[in-house]
C-alpha positions, -999 to +999 in steps of 0.1 A: -221-011+042-205-047+046-172-057+054-168-092+043-136-097+063-155-108+094-132-120+122-159-144+137-148-181+134-176-207+129-158-239+125-141-261+152-105-272+147-102-308+136-090-320+167-120-306+187-145-321+160-125-355+161-132-359+200-170-356+197-181-367+161-187-405+158-160-422+138-137-393+134-101-405+125-112-439+113-109-455+079-132-446+049-129-408+046-156-384+035-144-349+026-160-320+046-154-283+047-120-268+051-123-253+085-132-289+097-102-303+078-103-337+061-127-354+085-127-391+086-156-413+095-170-446+087-161-476+108-188-471+134-216-461+111-245-486+116-263-473+088-256-483+051-223-499+059-200-469+069-198-441+043-213-459+013-243-439-002-251-463-031-268-491-012-280-522-028-301-551-021-327-546+006-363-555+011-391-552-013-422-564-029-431-583-061-413-552-080-384-554-059-370-589-049-359-593-015-326-606-009-321-641+010-327-640+047-318-666+073-342-683+092-336-661+123-344-630+101-375-643+089-386-653+124-378-618+135-401-605+106-429-626+117-425-615+153-416-580+151-446-555+158-427-528+142-424-549+109-462-560+112-470-524+113-451-518+082-470-544+063-502-533+077-496-497+064-481-512+031-516-530+024-534-499+031-514-480+010-517-502-020-555-501-017-556-462-018-547-459-055-581-443-066-579-406-073-584-384-041-588-416-021-580-397+013-601-367+005-629-390-002-622-408+031-622-376+049-654-365+035-671-397+046-657-392+082-670-357+082-706-365+069-709-396+094-685-390+123-695-424+136-689-442+105-662-470+107-640-463+079-606-480+071-587-449+061-557-462+039-523-455+051-536-463+087-544-426+093-575-408+100-569-375+081-588-356+110-569-369+140-536-346+138-534-317+162-515-286+154-477-290+165-469-276+199-438-252+207-416-268+233-389-243+229-413-210+227-399-180+244-426-152+235-451-141+208-469-166+184-453-200+181-440-211+148-473-227+136-492-194+142-463-175+125-468-196+093-504-183+091-497-146+089-502-122+059-477-096+047-494-072+073-485-096+101-522-103+106-534-139+113-553-153+084-583-178+089-574-212+072-603-235+068-582-264+051-548-277+060-548-312+040-542-315+003-547-348-016-533-351-049-531-388-050-538-411-080-535-383-105-507-397-127-485-365-118-451-365-133-440-332-115-452-310-087-459-273-094-438-247-072-469-232-063-478-261-040-448-250-017-464-218-010-490-236+010-470-234+042-501-241+063-504-277+052-503-303+077-512-332+055-500-337+018-509-368-002-490-373-035-492-410-036-499-431-065-484-409-092-455-411-113-430-387-096-393-394-100-382-369-077-393-345-049-382-307-051-360-295-022-387-270-020-410-294-001-387-284+029-408-251+030-438-269+042-427-270+078-462-276+093-465-310+078-473-338+100-483-364+072-463-366+041-475-398+018-455-402-013-460-441-017-463-457-051-442-433-073-410-438-090-388-421-065-350-431-066-340-407-037-355-385-014-344-348-010-323-338+021-345-310+026-372-333+041-350-327+074-367-294+077-401-311+082-395-315+120-432-316+128-437-350+107-452-378+125-457-400+094-435-403+062-448-430+039-427-439+008-440-472+002-434-488-032-406-466-048-371-472-059-353-459-029-318-474-022-309-451+005-324-427+032-306-394+035-291-390+068-309-354+072-341-375+081-323-377+115-337-342+124-373-357+123-374-363+161-413-363+162-415-390+135-437-420+145-439-440+116-417-442+083-431-465+058-403-478+036-415-514+027-414-522-012-381-503-017-347-519-026-331-505+005-300-519+024-307-545+049-293-527+077-324-503+076-347-533+080-328-548+109-331-516+129-368-513+120-376-547+129-358-548+160-365-509+173-388-493+152-389-459+136-374-440+165-344-460+166-338-457+129-341-420+131-317-417+159-291-439+139-295-416+107-291-385+132-260-396+151-240-414+125-240-391+095-207-393+079-205-357+072-219-325+087-237-298+067-213-272+049-208-242+072-224-210+065-206-180+050-191-159+078-215-134+092-210-100+077-196-070+098-219-041+091-200-009+094-225+020+104-201+048+110-162+049+105-159+087+102-140+087+136-115+058+127-087+081+122-093+102+153-069+087+184-091+100+212-124+086+194-106+054+190-096+052+228-133+054+235-143+029+210-153-006+223-170-037+214-197-057+234-209-093+230-241-107+243-247-143+242-270-170+258-247-200+256-274-227+265-265-242+299-254-278+298-283-291+318-308-276+294-293-291+264-309-324+265-321-349+236-356-345+249-357-307+243-335-308+212-342-339+196-333-327+162-297-321+171-271-349+168-261-362+203-224-352+201-235-316+192-251-314+223-220-327+243-209-298+267-173-307+259-177-299+224-199-270+229-179-251+255-150-252+233-169-237+204-184-209+227-149-201+240-134-198+205-162-176+195-157-153+224-119-151+217-125-145+181-148-117+187-119-096+204-147-080+222-139-057+253-172-066+273-189-099+274-222-106+285-233-143+289-264-159+300-270-196+310-236-201+326-234-224+355-213-219+383-191-249+376-184-239+340-176-202+352-152-214+378-136-242+359-134-232+323-144-197+312-129-175+337-097-196+339-093-194+300-105-159+298-081-148+324-053-157+300-068-133+273-068-103+297-103-106+310-118-105+344-154-112+352-182-114+377-206-142+378-241-147+398-261-179+396-300-175+399-314-171+433-323-208+439-286-216+445-290-200+479-311-230+490-289-257+475-260-275+487-225-267+474-224-296+446-260-288+434-253-249+433-222-258+409-250-266+382-272-235+387-270-212+358-268-174+358-253-143+342-216-137+338-199-102+326-163-102+315-143-071+307-107-066+293-086-057+319-062-038+294-090-013+287-113-011+318-112-012+355-144-023+376-151+004+401-181-013+415-208-039+409-242-049+420-264-082+421-301-077+416-322-106+428-357-098+414-374-121+439-358-107+469-360-070+456-397-075+450-407-085+485-388-056+500-409-030+479-435-013+502-459-010+472-456-046+463-464-060+497-497-077+504-501-083+468-511-116+455-496-114+420-462-107+436-463-138+456-478-160+430-461-148+398-431-126+405-415-141+436-414-177+422-390-167+394-355-166+404-338-146+377-313-123+384-292-093+368-255-081+372-248-044+370-212-034+367-195+001+368-165+005+344-142+031+339-118+035+308-083+032+318-070+057+290-100+082+289-116+081+324-149+076+307-175+057+327-200+029+316-225+011+334-232-024+320-264-044+329-265-081+320-298-097+326-318-130+317-356-124+320-380-152+326-390-172+297-426-181+300-448-165+273-477-168+300-459-146+323-455-114+301-466-092+331-435-106+352-412-100+323-425-061+325-420-060+364-385-077+361-375-050+334-390-021+354-373-032+385-342-034+366-345+002+353-353+016+387-322-002+400-299+011+375-315+048+380-307+044+418-271+031+412-264+057+384-270+084+408-249+069+435-219+062+410-221+096+396-200+109+422-175+081+426-139+087+426-118+075+398-093+048+402-070+065+377-036+084+382-042+117+393-018+128+367-038+113+339-060+136+317-091+148+331-120+124+328-154+135+315-176+151+338-215+141+342-238+167+354-266+142+356-263+104+363-284+098+331-255+112+312-232+081+322-232+058+291-253+028+296-256-006+282-282-032+290-273-066+274-291-100+278-319-126+270-351-108+275-374-136+260-393-106+246-402-099+209-404-065+193-442-063+197-439-068+234-445-046+264-408-051+274-396-038+241-420-009+242-409+001+277-374-001+269-376+019+236-402+045+244-395+052+279-428+043+292-462+024+292-495+030+305-509+012+333-536-004+312-512-020+290-522-054+277-492-072+292-503-059+328-541-066+323-558-078+353-527-077+374-517-058+405-482-045+412-483-016+432-472+018+417-464-001+384-502-007+378-516+022+396-493+047+377-477+030+348-441+023+341-414+048+330-376+056+330-355+085+323-330+067+299-329+075+260-324+038+252-322+022+218-317-015+205-284-013+189-296-037+159-328-015+154-303+005+133-306-023+107-343-033+116-331-060+141-318-092+133-340-120+116-336-140+146-314-144+178-329-177+189-334-207+163-354-235+171-383-255+153-405-245+180-396-208+181-375-185+158-374-150+166-356-119+182-354-121+221-319-110+226-308-073+228-279-050+233-296-017+245-276+016+247-282+053+258-284+075+226-273+105+243-240+092+252-232+063+228-231+059+191-234+026+173-206+020+147-207-015+137-228-047+142-225-083+136-249-093+109-274-122+102-268-158+094-267-169+059-300-176+046-290-204+022-272-223+051-307-221+071-325-235+043-310-268+051-307-267+091-340-272+111-327-255+143-297-249+166-274-259+183-258-282+156-222-287+143-216-249+136-236-232+163-232-247+200-263-227+212-298-223+203-292-187+205-267-168+184-239-142+194-245-106+193-219-081+189-219-044+186-191-016+184-196+018+202-181+050+203-186+072+234-198+107+224-176+134+237-191+153+266-192+191+261-170+210+283-186+229+310-175+266+306-180+286+338-193+320+329-172+348+346-192+370+372-209+402+357-183+433+356-186+455+387-180+492+378-184+503+415-213+522+431-236+491+426-249+490+460-255+528+462-275+528+430-296+500+443-304+518+473-316+550+457 
């Protein structure tokens, strides 16, 4: 059941955007989405003369007469290595007009690897390597996922290049764009007047040659091809390049000679090359993408909405990795405009998301001490939140100024609904070395101890009803080569929660003695439990299996060949009936969205014996994602998305003390007979 009246705001207010987007508030207006207001841009745009799209003039060949240039421009052309590269590639492209030219060249190279063959386009078709995944967290990288069949099995693919050059094609079949495994596509020397937007589906392409056609424009969907290293569009009729090409942060060569392009493109290419042109397109776009439709609020159970007691024990939780400022670099997120990575912009968007959520409990990851102390806690205190923050354990060895930049976890709770009875910080590295069964284990010293991840465990009490709640907030190590360490960290977390719950079971209430009686917990596993965090683990991982099934064997693949004391001797188990809140809808499509990795790695786990999920914040709009290569961007300030779930505490069954059996007298004498 969907509720379109979502209360999650996506767009910044106009004054926020104006501070960080280039050229805001200047002359030459460009209409953008309503929630950003009527954004203005133009005066500082170095591409295409501000906001103008219909560019004229430019550089060309015999078919497209070049404009008059000054002597200094001509000298720059002759001396520019970037421009010389353009002409070298252009000449090679013009000599490749015969049908299937590139396929023939590749066949020659394969037949005689020592042959010296001048491959037109300046590219050896066999030289490209599969794309690497800089942002990969767990599971297969994007290039492997693209090759999986409907059963999730990896299919063998013996060819990844397709040469349709020199065929006189007037259009491309839609079936072509189902070949998502392609890394090289040659459609040069045809009669194409347009490229379909569906070309954006070929996300593994590293080389696209569409030279010598009749293209008058390039589709903005080309910005989705973030693995592209060469984009050749020589000898077409292009007058403008789409700003979406700014997402192609791996692009090494863009071949544009022979097009009537605006002279400003040429100046940048001659002076600084392809990389500078791409950065200009990326950072000087006069408009941002249209915002997505609001994420649906999925109602799972509203049967208790009219019950005042149930409403008092209903609460909402947010889990969100906000992407620490020091990690949001241009080298890591090269597809993102520089202003969208600016912490001043991002932190305001994040705060607005948190306030708009109206959640009772907020669990954040990647929060550095400075941002917590100087921004988040100060602003959230004004909205009736209090909080706990703990940086990663490396902060212990740093100076005070360095310590402020160390990220960690932060848990906030509404002071109008909860009081915090106790809290505990779990330092995985320190805890590991104190365990007797871990001592003298090489894998502990070499693999677990170097990881400085932490968890915050808080014990909350509902002010009105007296129900208790254990909330764990954790950020598990990210490296997919350390899946064993992920399992060990989660196992240690569950053991610590088990110990703390037993201790907190008997903890005195902080409520007024005259308040209605609070629920009683006969067993510590009856206390409602939430485990929120970035687990850097997909649903097929050992971490997910352990949390959801309650145990994994000592011979699990993620522990293979490792020695971790009792964990690898006896296997791992825990007593909590845990379930991922989003598993009620089959999990989200992703919680982390980047070109290198897209998948679900963030979760809100809950105990099914004490809590019931009543609502969830849904997926991001598919139509929007078709034009956005990755987060962060103008609308999403982190590479992760915000998770939100609503829960109701299940009522505890009252314990009825049975009266003693009736005594009719003479019991002792009858037994003594």
